[in-house]
Backbone bond lengths (Angstrom), bond angles and torsions (degrees), N, CA, C in turn:
res aa  C-N    CA-C-N  psi(-1)  N-CA   C-N-CA  omega(-1)  CA-C   N-CA-C  phi
1 M - - - 1.443 - - 1.528 110.93 -
2 F 1.311 116.83 -34.78 1.459 121.22 179.88 1.529 111.30 -60.77
3 Y 1.331 117.12 -37.36 1.464 120.63 -177.45 1.523 111.79 -64.44
4 F 1.315 117.77 -34.92 1.452 119.99 179.65 1.524 111.26 -68.58
5 H 1.320 117.00 -37.01 1.466 120.30 175.94 1.528 110.67 -67.90
6 L 1.313 116.59 -41.03 1.466 120.94 177.60 1.525 110.47 -64.50
7 Y 1.315 117.05 -41.65 1.463 121.83 177.82 1.528 110.65 -60.11
8 L 1.319 117.75 -48.30 1.459 120.84 179.84 1.524 111.80 -64.17
9 Y 1.328 117.03 -36.24 1.463 120.36 176.83 1.527 110.44 -62.33
10 F 1.338 117.18 -47.43 1.466 120.19 179.98 1.521 111.79 -63.72
11 V 1.323 117.98 -41.36 1.469 121.00 179.59 1.527 110.22 -61.29
12 N 1.319 117.29 -44.08 1.464 120.35 -179.91 1.526 112.47 -72.52
13 F 1.318 117.41 -33.85 1.455 121.28 -178.08 1.521 111.80 -72.13
14 F 1.329 117.26 -46.38 1.461 121.05 -175.67 1.515 113.77 -83.44
15 N 1.323 117.94 -19.34 1.459 122.94 -179.55 1.521 110.94 60.13
16 Y 1.334 118.14 -122.61 1.468 120.87 -174.32 1.516 113.37 -102.16
17 E 1.316 119.61 -4.14 1.455 121.85 -177.31 1.529 111.78 -74.66
18 V 1.307 115.83 -30.50 1.462 121.38 -175.02 1.521 108.76 -124.81
19 Q 1.336 115.51 136.64 1.458 120.02 177.06 1.528 108.94 -97.12
20 V 1.313 116.97 122.32 1.460 122.46 -178.70 1.520 107.85 -110.91
21 Q 1.346 116.71 128.50 1.454 121.91 179.78 1.517 109.45 -124.70
22 L 1.302 115.66 139.60 1.457 121.99 176.92 1.517 107.50 -110.88
23 E 1.332 117.68 119.39 1.455 122.30 179.40 1.517 109.32 -113.81
24 I 1.314 115.14 132.69 1.459 120.78 178.89 1.527 107.73 -121.01
25 P 1.331 117.22 87.68 1.459 119.25 178.19 1.528 110.34 -71.61
26 T 1.302 115.77 149.94 1.461 118.89 -178.66 1.523 109.77 -90.68
27 G 1.314 115.35 144.03 1.451 120.16 172.93 1.504 116.69 102.80
28 N 1.347 119.60 -29.36 1.456 118.37 -175.78 1.528 113.39 -108.27
29 C 1.328 118.17 0.73 1.472 123.77 175.64 1.524 113.19 58.09
30 Q 1.315 117.84 28.24 1.460 121.62 176.04 1.525 108.43 -123.19
31 I 1.319 115.35 149.85 1.458 121.37 178.39 1.521 108.10 -115.69
32 D 1.328 116.36 131.55 1.461 121.63 -179.29 1.519 109.26 -101.29
33 L 1.312 116.38 130.55 1.456 123.14 175.94 1.523 106.60 -109.92
34 L 1.324 116.58 107.05 1.470 122.32 -176.33 1.516 109.72 -100.12
35 I 1.333 116.53 133.04 1.465 122.33 179.05 1.515 107.78 -122.36
36 R 1.335 115.93 121.41 1.461 121.47 -179.40 1.524 108.69 -113.38
37 Y 1.343 115.40 126.08 1.458 120.92 179.40 1.521 108.34 -138.59
38 A 1.304 116.92 129.98 1.462 123.87 179.00 1.523 111.31 54.17
39 G 1.331 116.58 40.38 1.457 120.92 176.77 1.516 115.03 78.59
40 Q 1.305 118.17 2.66 1.461 121.55 179.84 1.516 109.62 -112.26
41 L 1.318 115.19 146.68 1.454 120.85 -179.90 1.498 110.28 -98.86
């Protein structure tokens, strides 16, 4: 649940300059928060 709040905070904070993606892969119980800025991940 914490990751969703963090994701929404980053989306609102960075606006359109930075692309924030939340990935939830199955099987490893970890959530990846990807931040892309100026074409770099």
